[in-house]
N, C-alpha and C positions, 0 to 999 in steps of 0.2 A: 789370692793366696800370696803371702809374703815370702819372697825367695832370697832376699838379701838386703844389703844396705849400700848406698853410694859411698865408697871410701875416698875417692878423689875425683876431681874434675879438671880436665886440661883443655886448653884452647891453643890450637896451632895455626897462626895467621897464614903461613905459607905451607902448602902441601910438601911433605917430606923434610921439613925443617923442624927443629925443636921449638917448643912453645912455652907457655907459662901455666902454672896451676892457678885455678880460680876457685873460690869457695862457694860461689853461686853464679848462675847465669840464666838468662832467658832461654826458652826453647820456643822457636817460632815454627809455624806450619811450613813456610817456604824454605827457610835456610837452616833449620835446626838450631845450632848454637851460633848466634851472630858473631862474626869475626873469625870463626873456625874454618881454616882452609879457604879463606876468602881470596887467596892469591895462588897462582901456580907459575912455575918457571917456564918460559918459552925459549927454545933454541931458535934464534933468529935465522941462522944459516940453513937449518933443516926445515924451518917453518912448522915445528911440532912442539907440543907441550912435553915437558920432561918431569920425571919424578926420581926418587931414589932407586927405583927398579932399574933405571938406565944409568943414573949418576949417583952412586952411593955416597959420594963426598957431600951431597946436600945435607946428609944427616949431621954433619959437623957444624952447620950454621944454626944460629938461634935468631928467630925472626921477631922483630918488633917494629912498630910504626914510628920511626924517628928520623930517618935520613932521606933527604930528597935526591941524593946521588945513588940511590939503590941500584939502578941498572948498571951504572959505571962500576960500582964496587963489586957487584956480583959477577960481572963479566971479567974483571981483573982476577978475582978469586978463583973462578972456574976455568979461566983460560979460554973462554969462548964468548961470543957475542950473544948475551941473553937479556931478557927483560921480564918483568913481572906482569902477568895478565890477571884481571879480576875473574873470580869464579863465575861461571855461568849456571843458570838453573839446571837441576838434574834432568829435566825433561827436554833439554836442548840436545837431542840425539845426534844431530848433524855435527855439532861442535865436538861431542865426546866420541863420535863414531860408534854409537851404541844402538842396539836394537831394542825397541820398546815392545814388551810383551804384556798383553792384558792378562790379569789374573784369571779371567774366565777362559782364556785359551790354554792354560796349563792343566795337564792331567793331574789328578789327585793321587799321585804316587811319587815315591822318591826317585824313580828312574829318570825323571826329567833332569835332576841335578847331576846324575851320573852321565847322562847324554851330553849336557852342556859342558861338563868338565872334559869329556872325551873329545868332543868336537871343537872345543876352544882352548885346548892345551891347559886345562885347569884354570883358565882365566875367566872367572865369572864373579860378579858382585851383585849385591842387591842394595838399592837405595831405599831407605825407610823414611817415613815422614811422621811428624808428630800429629796425633789425632786431636790433641787438646793443647794448644799453646799455653805456656805458663813459665814458671821458674823452677829450676832444679838446684838443690843445695847438697853439699856434702852431708852425710848422715841421713839423707832422706831414705825412706823405705823403697824397695824395689818390689813391685807386685806383678804377678802373672795374671792376666785377665783373659 
């Protein structure tokens, strides 16, 4: 069943920074959109990955792959010692401090989402993967299957 049309496609090279509009892109089984959120900021002093949830000023930056001095420039702009780190596969649970739950372990009711929200302070996300790699373009149909 057709439920809509792709109006715009955006790729964000660094998590929590502005990106660029693309008219078409590949969709891969492992990474989704190549180059999308391929990098994340790491606070070197805290030893942790950071996003706009912690540092809202990241939303002021526009990421592009052009300058070799990126660590130095970001550190100066943020007033902290930071570096860019490449994205890890979604199933690297140790890296993301994430629990892996097999679909077969989930009950077939909506209560599981309420419980996850209650137990995790409403911090819950789901990673999706492409079942069929290919290309997506603006104006493509969106179908519910």
